C-alpha positions as CSV (number, residue, x, y, z in Angstrom):
1,M,83.0,-34.4,60.6
2,Q,86.1,-35.8,62.3
3,Q,86.5,-38.4,59.5
4,A,86.2,-35.7,56.8
5,A,88.8,-33.6,58.5
6,H,91.1,-36.7,58.8
7,N,90.7,-37.3,55.1
8,Q,92.1,-33.8,54.4
9,I,95.3,-34.5,56.2
10,G,98.1,-36.6,54.7
11,E,100.4,-38.9,56.6
12,T,102.9,-36.1,57.0
13,G,100.4,-34.0,58.8
14,T,100.2,-31.5,55.9
15,A,96.7,-30.5,54.8
16,A,95.6,-30.9,51.2
17,G,96.7,-27.8,49.2
18,E,99.7,-27.1,51.4
19,F,103.4,-27.5,51.2
20,K,105.7,-28.5,54.0
21,I,108.9,-26.4,54.0
22,W,111.6,-25.7,56.5
23,I,112.4,-22.1,57.5
24,N,115.3,-21.6,59.8
25,D,115.1,-25.3,60.7
26,R,111.5,-25.0,61.7
27,R,108.8,-26.9,59.8
28,V,106.1,-24.7,58.4
29,N,103.0,-25.6,56.3
30,I,102.5,-23.1,53.5
31,P,99.5,-22.9,51.1
32,A,100.5,-24.5,47.8
33,D,99.5,-21.4,45.8
34,T,101.9,-19.1,47.7
35,P,103.7,-17.3,44.9
36,N,107.2,-17.1,46.2
37,L,109.5,-17.6,49.2
38,L,109.1,-14.0,50.3
39,E,105.4,-14.5,50.9
40,A,106.1,-17.9,52.4
41,T,108.4,-16.4,55.0
42,R,106.0,-13.6,55.8
43,L,103.2,-16.2,56.3
44,A,105.5,-17.8,58.8
45,G,105.8,-14.6,60.7
46,I,109.3,-13.7,59.5
47,E,109.9,-10.3,57.9
48,V,112.4,-10.6,55.0
49,P,113.2,-7.0,53.7
50,S,112.5,-6.0,50.2
51,L,112.4,-2.8,48.0
52,C,111.3,-3.8,44.5
53,Y,108.6,-6.2,45.4
54,L,104.9,-5.4,45.3
55,Q,102.5,-8.3,46.0
56,E,100.7,-9.3,42.7
57,I,102.1,-6.3,41.0
58,N,105.9,-6.4,40.8
59,A,108.4,-9.2,41.4
60,A,111.4,-8.1,39.5
61,G,114.2,-9.4,41.8
62,S,116.2,-6.3,41.0
63,C,117.1,-4.9,44.4
64,R,118.4,-8.2,45.8
65,V,117.7,-7.1,49.3
66,C,115.4,-10.0,49.9
67,L,118.2,-12.6,49.6
68,V,117.8,-15.8,51.6
69,E,119.8,-19.1,51.6
70,V,118.1,-22.1,50.0
71,E,119.5,-25.5,50.6
72,G,119.7,-27.9,47.6
73,G,122.2,-30.3,46.1
74,G,124.2,-30.5,49.3
75,R,124.9,-26.7,49.3
76,R,123.3,-23.5,50.1
77,S,122.9,-20.7,47.6
78,L,121.7,-17.2,47.9
79,Q,118.4,-16.5,46.2
80,A,116.1,-13.5,45.7
81,S,113.1,-14.7,47.7
82,C,110.6,-12.6,45.7
83,V,111.2,-14.6,42.5
84,Y,112.0,-18.0,44.0
85,P,109.1,-20.5,43.8
86,V,107.9,-22.4,46.8
87,R,108.4,-26.2,46.6
88,A,107.7,-29.0,49.1
89,D,110.4,-29.8,51.6
90,I,112.9,-27.1,50.7
91,R,115.0,-25.6,53.5
92,V,115.3,-21.8,53.7
93,Y,117.5,-19.7,56.0
94,T,116.7,-16.0,56.5
95,N,119.0,-15.0,59.3
96,T,122.5,-16.4,58.8
97,P,125.7,-14.3,58.9
98,R,126.0,-14.8,55.1
99,V,122.5,-13.6,54.5
100,R,122.9,-10.5,56.7
101,R,126.2,-9.6,55.1
102,A,124.8,-10.0,51.6
103,R,121.8,-7.9,52.3
104,K,124.0,-5.1,53.7
105,R,126.3,-5.2,50.8
106,M,123.4,-5.0,48.3
107,L,122.0,-2.1,50.2
108,E,125.4,-0.4,50.3
109,L,125.6,-0.8,46.5
110,L,122.2,1.0,46.2
111,L,123.2,3.7,48.6
112,S,126.6,4.3,46.8
113,E,124.7,5.4,43.7
114,H,122.0,7.3,45.6
115,D,121.6,11.0,46.3
116,L,122.1,11.0,50.1
117,D,120.8,14.5,50.8
118,C,118.3,13.0,53.2
119,V,117.8,16.0,55.5
120,N,116.5,18.1,52.6
121,C,114.5,15.3,51.0
122,I,110.7,15.4,50.9
123,K,110.5,11.8,52.1
124,N,112.9,12.2,55.0
125,R,111.7,9.8,57.8
126,N,109.2,8.3,55.4
127,C,111.6,6.7,52.9
128,E,111.8,2.9,52.6
129,L,115.4,3.0,51.6
130,Q,116.3,5.1,54.6
131,K,114.2,2.9,56.9
132,L,115.8,-0.3,55.5
133,A,119.3,1.1,56.1
134,D,118.4,1.6,59.7
135,D,116.7,-1.8,60.1
136,L,119.7,-3.6,58.6
137,G,122.2,-1.6,60.7
138,V,124.0,0.1,57.8
139,R,126.1,2.7,59.6
140,G,128.5,3.5,56.8
141,I,129.0,3.0,53.1
142,R,132.3,1.3,52.2
143,L,131.6,1.6,48.5
144,T,132.1,4.8,46.6
145,G,131.5,5.5,42.9
146,E,130.0,7.6,40.3
147,R,126.5,9.0,40.8
148,L,123.9,10.3,38.3
149,N,123.7,14.0,38.1
150,L,120.5,14.5,36.0
151,P,118.3,17.6,36.2
152,V,115.2,17.4,38.3
153,Q,112.1,17.4,36.1
154,N,109.6,19.8,37.6
155,K,108.0,21.5,34.6
156,N,104.5,20.3,35.5
157,S,102.2,21.3,38.3
158,F,101.7,17.8,39.8
159,I,104.7,15.4,40.0
160,V,108.4,16.0,40.4
161,R,110.8,13.4,39.0
162,N,114.3,13.1,40.5
163,Y,116.2,10.5,38.6
164,N,119.2,10.9,41.0
165,K,117.1,9.1,43.7
166,C,115.8,6.3,41.5
167,I,116.9,2.8,42.6
168,K,115.5,1.1,39.5
169,C,113.0,-1.0,41.4
170,R,110.5,-0.5,38.6
171,R,107.6,-0.2,41.0
172,C,106.4,3.0,39.2
173,E,106.4,1.1,35.9
174,A,104.4,-1.8,37.4
175,A,101.8,0.5,39.0
176,C,101.4,2.5,35.8
177,K,101.0,-0.6,33.7
178,K,99.2,-3.2,35.9
179,I,97.1,-0.9,38.2
180,Q,96.3,2.0,35.9
181,D,96.9,0.6,32.4
182,V,98.6,3.9,31.3
183,N,102.1,2.6,30.5
184,I,104.2,5.7,30.4
185,Y,107.3,4.2,32.1
186,S,110.0,2.0,30.8
187,A,113.8,1.6,31.1
188,Q,115.6,4.4,29.4
189,R,119.4,4.5,28.6
190,R,121.7,1.6,29.4
191,G,123.9,0.2,32.1
192,F,124.8,2.5,34.9
193,N,122.9,5.4,33.2
194,T,119.6,3.4,33.2
195,V,116.6,5.2,34.6
196,I,112.9,4.3,34.7
197,A,111.2,7.1,32.9
198,P,108.7,8.1,30.1
199,A,109.9,7.6,26.6
200,F,112.7,10.0,25.5
201,M,113.0,11.2,29.1
202,R,110.1,13.5,28.6
203,D,108.5,15.4,31.4
204,M,105.3,13.9,32.8
205,S,103.3,16.7,31.2
206,E,104.6,15.8,27.8
207,A,103.8,12.1,28.2
208,D,100.4,10.4,28.5
209,C,100.6,10.7,32.3
210,I,97.2,11.3,33.8
211,A,98.6,12.8,37.0
212,C,96.9,10.2,39.3
213,G,100.0,9.8,41.5
214,Q,99.8,6.0,41.9
215,C,103.4,5.7,40.9
216,L,104.7,8.2,43.5
217,S,102.5,6.5,46.2
218,L,104.4,3.3,45.5
219,C,107.9,4.8,45.0
220,P,110.2,3.7,47.9
221,T,112.3,6.9,47.7
222,A,111.7,10.4,46.5
223,A,112.5,9.7,42.9
224,L,108.8,10.6,42.5
225,A,107.1,13.2,44.7
226,E,104.2,15.6,44.5
227,R,104.9,19.2,43.4
228,E,104.8,21.1,46.7
229,Y,102.9,24.4,47.0
230,I,103.5,24.9,50.8
231,R,105.8,27.9,50.4
232,E,103.3,29.7,48.1
233,V,100.4,29.0,50.5
234,W,102.4,30.3,53.5
235,E,103.2,33.5,51.6
236,A,99.5,34.0,50.7
237,I,98.5,33.5,54.4
238,A,101.2,36.1,55.5
239,D,100.1,38.7,52.9
240,P,97.7,41.2,54.6
241,E,96.3,42.2,51.2
242,R,95.1,38.7,50.4
243,I,92.2,36.7,51.8
244,T,92.9,33.0,52.0
245,V,90.1,30.4,51.7
246,V,90.7,26.7,52.2
247,Q,88.5,23.8,51.2
248,T,88.9,20.2,52.2
249,A,87.9,17.1,50.2
250,P,85.6,14.4,51.7
251,A,88.4,11.8,52.0
252,A,90.7,14.1,53.9
253,Q,88.7,13.8,57.1
254,V,89.2,10.0,57.3
255,S,92.9,9.8,56.4
256,L,94.6,13.0,57.7
257,G,94.8,11.4,61.2
258,E,97.1,8.7,59.9
259,L,99.9,11.3,59.6
260,F,99.7,11.8,63.3
261,G,99.6,8.1,64.4
262,L,95.8,7.6,64.3
263,P,94.4,4.4,62.7
264,A,93.2,4.5,59.1
265,G,89.5,5.5,59.0
266,T,89.6,7.7,62.1
267,V,87.3,10.6,61.5
268,V,89.2,13.9,62.3
269,T,86.9,16.4,60.6
270,G,86.7,18.8,63.6
271,K,90.4,18.6,64.4
272,M,91.2,19.2,60.7
273,V,89.1,22.4,60.7
274,A,90.7,23.6,64.0
275,A,94.2,23.0,62.5
276,L,93.4,25.0,59.4
277,R,92.2,27.9,61.4
278,R,95.4,27.8,63.5
279,I,97.5,27.7,60.4
280,G,96.0,31.0,59.6
281,F,93.4,30.6,56.8
282,D,90.7,33.3,56.9
283,H,87.9,31.0,55.8
284,V,87.5,27.2,56.1
285,F,85.0,25.6,53.8
286,S,84.1,22.0,52.9
287,T,84.4,20.7,49.4
288,V,81.5,18.4,50.5
289,F,79.2,21.4,50.1
290,A,80.2,21.6,46.4
291,A,79.8,17.8,46.1
292,D,76.2,18.2,47.1
293,L,75.9,21.0,44.5
294,T,77.5,18.7,41.9
295,I,74.9,16.1,42.6
296,V,72.0,18.5,42.1
297,E,73.5,19.8,38.8
298,E,74.5,16.3,37.6
299,A,71.2,14.7,38.5
300,N,69.4,17.3,36.5
301,E,71.9,16.9,33.6
302,L,71.2,13.2,33.6
303,L,67.4,13.8,33.5
304,E,67.9,16.2,30.5
305,R,70.0,13.7,28.6
306,L,67.5,11.0,29.2
307,K,65.0,13.3,27.4
308,G,67.4,13.3,24.4
309,N,69.3,16.5,25.2
310,G,72.9,15.2,25.1
311,D,74.9,12.1,24.6
312,L,74.4,8.9,26.6
313,P,75.8,7.4,28.7
314,L,76.5,10.4,30.9
315,I,79.9,9.9,32.5
316,S,81.0,11.6,35.7
317,S,83.7,14.2,35.4
318,C,84.7,14.9,39.1
319,S,87.9,12.8,38.9
320,P,90.5,14.8,36.9
321,G,92.8,11.8,36.5
322,W,89.9,10.0,34.8
323,V,89.1,13.0,32.6
324,R,92.7,13.2,31.5
325,Y,92.6,9.4,30.7
326,C,89.5,9.9,28.7
327,E,91.0,12.7,26.7
328,R,94.2,10.8,25.9
329,F,92.9,7.2,25.5
330,F,89.2,7.4,24.8
331,P,88.6,10.7,23.1
332,E,85.4,9.4,21.5
333,F,83.8,9.6,24.9
334,V,84.7,13.2,25.7
335,A,81.2,14.3,24.6
336,N,79.7,11.9,27.2
337,L,81.6,13.6,30.1
338,S,79.3,15.5,32.4
339,T,79.7,19.3,31.9
340,C,79.7,19.7,35.7
341,K,83.0,21.0,37.1
342,S,84.5,18.9,39.9
343,P,83.4,19.9,43.4
344,Q,86.9,21.5,44.0
345,E,86.5,23.7,41.0
346,M,82.8,24.5,41.7
347,L,83.6,25.7,45.2
348,G,86.6,27.8,44.0
349,A,84.4,29.4,41.4
350,L,81.7,30.2,43.9
351,V,84.2,31.7,46.4
352,K,85.3,34.2,43.7
353,T,81.7,35.0,42.5
354,Y,78.9,34.3,45.0
355,F,81.0,34.5,48.2
356,A,82.9,37.6,47.0
357,A,79.7,39.4,46.0
358,K,77.9,38.5,49.2
359,N,80.8,39.9,51.3
360,N,81.8,42.8,49.0
361,L,85.2,41.3,48.4
362,D,87.6,41.8,45.5
363,P,87.8,38.4,43.7
364,G,91.4,39.2,42.7
365,K,92.5,39.3,46.4
366,L,90.9,35.9,47.2
367,V,93.3,33.0,47.2
368,V,91.6,29.6,47.1
369,V,93.5,26.5,48.4
370,G,92.3,23.0,48.0
371,V,93.3,20.1,50.3
372,M,92.9,17.0,48.3
373,P,93.8,13.3,48.4
374,C,94.9,13.6,44.8
375,T,97.8,14.8,42.7
376,A,95.6,15.1,39.6
377,K,93.8,17.9,41.4
378,K,97.0,20.0,41.0
379,F,96.8,19.3,37.3
380,E,93.1,20.2,37.2
381,A,93.6,23.5,39.0
382,V,95.8,24.9,36.2
383,R,93.7,23.7,33.3
384,P,92.8,26.6,31.0
385,E,89.1,25.7,31.3
386,M,89.1,26.3,35.0
387,V,88.7,30.1,34.9
388,T,85.5,32.0,35.8
389,R,85.1,35.6,34.9
390,G,88.8,36.1,34.4
391,N,89.8,34.5,37.8
392,R,91.3,31.0,38.2
393,D,88.9,28.9,40.3
394,V,91.5,27.3,42.5
395,D,94.9,28.9,43.1
396,Y,96.8,26.1,44.9
397,V,96.2,22.5,45.7
398,L,97.8,20.7,48.6
399,T,97.8,17.0,49.1
400,I,96.9,15.6,52.5
401,R,100.5,14.9,53.0
402,E,101.4,18.6,52.4
403,L,98.7,19.7,54.9
404,G,100.3,17.3,57.5
405,R,103.7,19.0,56.9
406,M,102.2,22.4,57.4
407,I,100.5,21.3,60.6
408,R,103.9,20.0,61.9
409,E,105.7,23.1,60.7
410,A,103.3,25.3,62.6
411,G,103.9,23.4,65.8
412,I,100.3,22.3,66.2
413,N,99.6,19.3,68.4
414,F,97.0,17.7,66.2
415,K,95.7,15.1,68.7
416,T,94.9,17.7,71.4
417,L,93.0,20.0,69.1
418,P,89.3,20.7,69.8
419,E,86.5,19.8,67.4
420,E,85.4,22.8,65.3
421,E,82.9,23.3,62.5
422,F,83.3,24.5,59.0
423,D,82.3,28.1,58.2
424,E,78.6,28.0,57.3
425,T,78.5,29.9,54.1
426,L,80.0,27.2,52.0
427,G,80.6,24.6,54.7
428,I,77.2,23.0,55.4
429,N,77.0,19.5,53.8
430,T,75.0,16.3,53.8
431,G,75.7,12.6,54.0
432,A,75.5,12.3,50.2
433,G,78.3,14.6,49.6
434,N,80.6,12.8,52.0
435,I,80.5,9.5,50.2
436,F,81.9,11.2,47.1
437,G,85.3,10.1,48.6
438,T,84.9,6.4,47.8
439,T,84.2,4.5,44.6
440,G,80.4,4.3,44.0
441,G,79.7,7.3,46.2
442,V,79.0,9.7,43.4
443,M,76.6,7.2,41.8
444,E,74.8,6.5,45.0
445,A,74.4,10.2,45.9
446,A,73.2,10.9,42.4
447,A,70.8,8.0,42.4
448,R,69.3,9.3,45.7
449,T,68.6,12.7,44.3
450,A,67.7,11.6,40.7
451,S,65.1,9.2,42.0
452,A,63.6,11.8,44.3
453,L,63.5,14.4,41.4
454,A,62.2,11.9,38.8
455,D,59.6,10.3,41.0
456,G,58.5,13.6,42.6
457,A,59.1,12.2,46.1
458,E,60.5,14.2,49.0
459,V,62.6,11.2,50.1
460,P,63.5,8.1,48.0
461,A,62.4,4.8,49.2
462,R,66.0,3.8,49.7
463,L,69.0,5.8,50.9
464,K,71.4,3.0,50.6
465,F,72.3,1.5,47.2
466,A,74.4,-1.5,48.1
467,A,75.1,-2.4,44.5
468,F,77.4,0.6,44.2
469,R,79.4,-0.2,47.4
470,G,82.6,-2.3,47.7
471,L,85.9,-2.5,45.8
472,K,84.8,-4.7,42.9
473,G,86.5,-3.2,39.8
474,V,83.3,-2.8,37.8
475,K,79.8,-2.7,39.3
476,T,76.5,-2.5,37.4
477,A,72.9,-2.1,38.5
478,T,69.5,-1.1,37.2
479,V,67.3,1.4,38.9
480,T,63.9,2.9,38.1
481,L,63.6,6.6,37.5
482,G,60.3,8.1,36.6
483,G,59.0,4.6,35.7
484,K,61.9,3.9,33.4
485,S,64.6,1.3,33.9
486,I,68.0,3.0,33.9
487,R,71.3,1.1,33.6
488,L,74.1,2.4,35.8
489,A,77.8,1.4,36.1
490,V,80.7,2.2,38.4
491,A,84.4,1.7,37.8
492,H,87.5,2.7,39.8
493,G,91.1,2.8,38.6
494,T,91.7,3.5,34.9
495,R,92.4,-0.1,34.1
496,N,88.9,-1.0,35.1
497,A,87.7,2.1,33.3
498,R,89.2,0.7,30.1
499,R,87.4,-2.6,30.6
500,L,84.1,-0.9,31.1
501,L,84.4,1.5,28.1
502,E,85.4,-1.4,25.9
503,R,82.1,-3.0,26.9
504,V,80.3,0.2,25.9
505,K,82.1,0.3,22.6
506,A,81.0,-3.3,22.0
507,G,77.4,-2.2,22.3
508,E,76.4,-2.7,25.9
509,K,74.0,0.0,26.9
510,F,74.3,2.2,30.0
511,H,72.7,5.5,30.9
512,F,75.0,6.8,33.6
513,I,78.6,5.8,34.5
514,E,80.7,6.9,37.4
515,I,84.5,6.5,36.9
516,M,87.1,7.4,39.5
517,G,90.7,7.6,38.4
518,C,92.3,5.9,41.5
519,P,91.8,2.4,42.9
520,G,89.0,2.8,45.5
521,G,88.3,6.3,44.5
522,C,89.7,9.3,46.5
523,V,90.3,7.0,49.5
524,G,93.1,5.5,47.4
525,G,94.3,8.7,45.8
526,G,97.9,9.6,45.0
527,G,97.9,12.4,47.6
528,Q,97.0,10.2,50.5
529,P,99.3,9.3,53.4
530,I,102.1,6.8,52.5
531,S,103.3,4.0,54.7
532,T,106.9,2.6,54.8
533,D,105.5,-0.9,55.0
534,Q,108.2,-3.0,53.2
535,R,105.5,-5.3,51.8
536,G,104.6,-2.4,49.5
537,H,100.9,-2.5,50.5
538,K,100.6,1.2,50.4
539,R,97.2,1.1,48.7
540,S,96.1,-2.1,50.4
541,E,92.4,-2.9,50.1
542,E,92.1,-3.0,53.9
543,V,93.2,0.6,54.3
544,R,90.9,1.8,51.5
545,R,88.0,-0.2,53.1
546,K,88.5,1.4,56.5
547,R,88.5,4.9,55.0
548,A,85.4,4.1,52.9
549,R,83.6,2.7,55.9
550,A,84.3,5.8,57.8
551,L,82.8,7.9,55.0
552,Y,79.7,5.8,55.0
553,G,79.6,6.2,58.8
554,I,79.6,10.0,58.4
555,D,76.8,9.7,55.9
556,L,74.7,7.5,58.2
557,N,75.1,9.9,61.1
558,K,74.1,13.0,59.1
559,K,70.6,14.4,59.7
560,I,70.3,15.2,56.0
561,R,71.4,12.5,53.6
562,L,70.1,14.0,50.3
563,A,72.2,16.5,48.4
564,H,69.3,18.5,47.1
565,E,68.0,18.9,50.7
566,N,71.2,20.8,51.8
567,P,69.8,24.1,53.1
568,A,72.9,26.0,52.0
569,V,72.5,24.6,48.5
570,K,68.9,25.7,48.5
571,K,69.9,29.2,49.7
572,L,72.5,29.4,46.9
573,Y,69.9,28.7,44.2
574,R,67.4,31.0,45.8
575,E,69.8,33.9,46.2
576,Y,72.2,33.6,43.3
577,L,71.9,30.7,40.8
578,G,68.1,30.6,40.3
579,H,67.7,26.9,39.5
580,P,69.8,23.9,38.4
581,L,71.2,24.3,34.9
582,S,70.3,27.9,34.8
583,E,72.3,30.3,32.6
584,K,74.3,31.5,35.6
585,A,74.8,27.9,36.9
586,R,76.1,26.9,33.5
587,E,78.5,29.9,33.5
588,I,80.0,29.2,36.9
589,L,79.6,25.5,37.6
590,H,80.0,23.9,34.2
591,V,82.7,23.4,31.6
592,H,83.0,21.8,28.2
593,Y,85.9,19.4,27.5
594,R,87.1,19.1,23.9
595,R,88.7,16.2,22.0
596,Q,92.4,16.8,22.0
597,A,94.5,17.0,18.8
598,E,96.4,13.9,17.7
599,K,99.3,13.0,19.8
600,T,102.7,14.3,18.5
601,L,106.2,13.4,19.5
602,P,108.4,16.2,20.9
603,S,110.8,17.6,18.3
604,H,113.9,15.9,19.8
605,A,112.1,12.5,19.8
606,A,111.0,13.0,16.2
607,K,114.6,13.6,15.1
608,L,115.7,10.4,16.8
609,L,113.1,8.4,15.0
610,H,114.0,9.9,11.6
């Protein structure tokens, strides 16, 4: 063993597959596959600042904040470390007076063009540009010049675009292209007037945007931000004529605590419920209850389609970002989408039908608010299909970040809150519904119930389907239902969805497919807490894994882990719906998506082209 180890070390003491470089006159051994000097310095424990860089996603070298001195040819030159390759024996200096002056000057240039109304900014105290100015000791801006004065684009219900705060880092473009494969962003206009935007400066609702919010999660400033509904929700709570009902998504309970200094994956379900009651909501329900209900309906829908009553493969429809992607890019699969509404919309519809009738309430006075890890849920809530008996299923959607702002605004000390329970009517839930918040969770929950229903067993032989767990982009498995082999597939992030659907188009056979629009599923949603980590690892796999592990832990600790065994779901069918896929269930819990018309350019764009 000692001889083998010796053979791996060269005479210089550098292991095979490593480079010897010098950083600030200290020798460091760096893996030879390190992509650039920025990563090399970080491996050496030195934090070089950056704004445009995202590991494996974006290395544009545009912000120039990551400048370092590199010695070569008898002189030192300033280089953008995020695009400078690592070579053996180079000498790098990260903390010289020249480097510090250059970084400050580059940051001042960015700030001189930036809208500096920080106090009123949605990302105040959580802005990378603001944090970097503090880290680098920028106390004044010596440079003054012209600034953009473009109108804020807020015509849609999900994302606000403020070009006056864009620093042209192109991280949104990289996320949209390389993570989601949607490609709505590119450089528009020229020179000083350049902005990164959809073609022809269209609003997000006019472009092929799927509202997933991955771009705003990676934006270092507030050039992109969620459309806030905090004011409207406060007004509804204060109105004595209105009854406010709030529901919380599964992933909220394992990420909300991050906004109050708790580690990722900390389960804060009870404190979250307590905070919502103190904010003033009249009823606090769990979207996980509706996730259990979705599983029962979807599992029965799968069994019906396996009998020939509908198109196969059946594809999940609980992720509105994915549904939008399907409509825009793969309309030939719209008929394959499950007719089940998402859990958010199911619960909203039940509040204004079942819950209203049970408590003799006027549905018109009920205001349903969803707390979601997702900006696409805002888009989903205003879809014309999401109306039941003349009432919109969900009135307002708040991201987890917005809920955090409301908690702080109300002066609530989150960490000291007691543990409280959801209201029972629509709050009881099982372990199966909780794992909806991570990729593979819908499939695993459905497989548990479908196998129980198909095999006529009270409890399936297995409650854990390991093949569906983890962050692999596309996962496939074969299970047995009613003596038949059924092929299943799971994909997360629409780039992986495209890869999977191309396989289906090429002839590969599947019976049921789960697709979540965001990387990792809801645990990586565009409405989740955002870090100001200068490495840009806002959706790092480790954070998503911690949140996912927490959801699986909740599942494991639940007494009931099968969706169809939820006593509140059983009661709902017994008292109101009758049975899965009943006429009333189809009216309230199901929706039919239609293939959209051919895409057309807006009139002003058409004029430019002609």
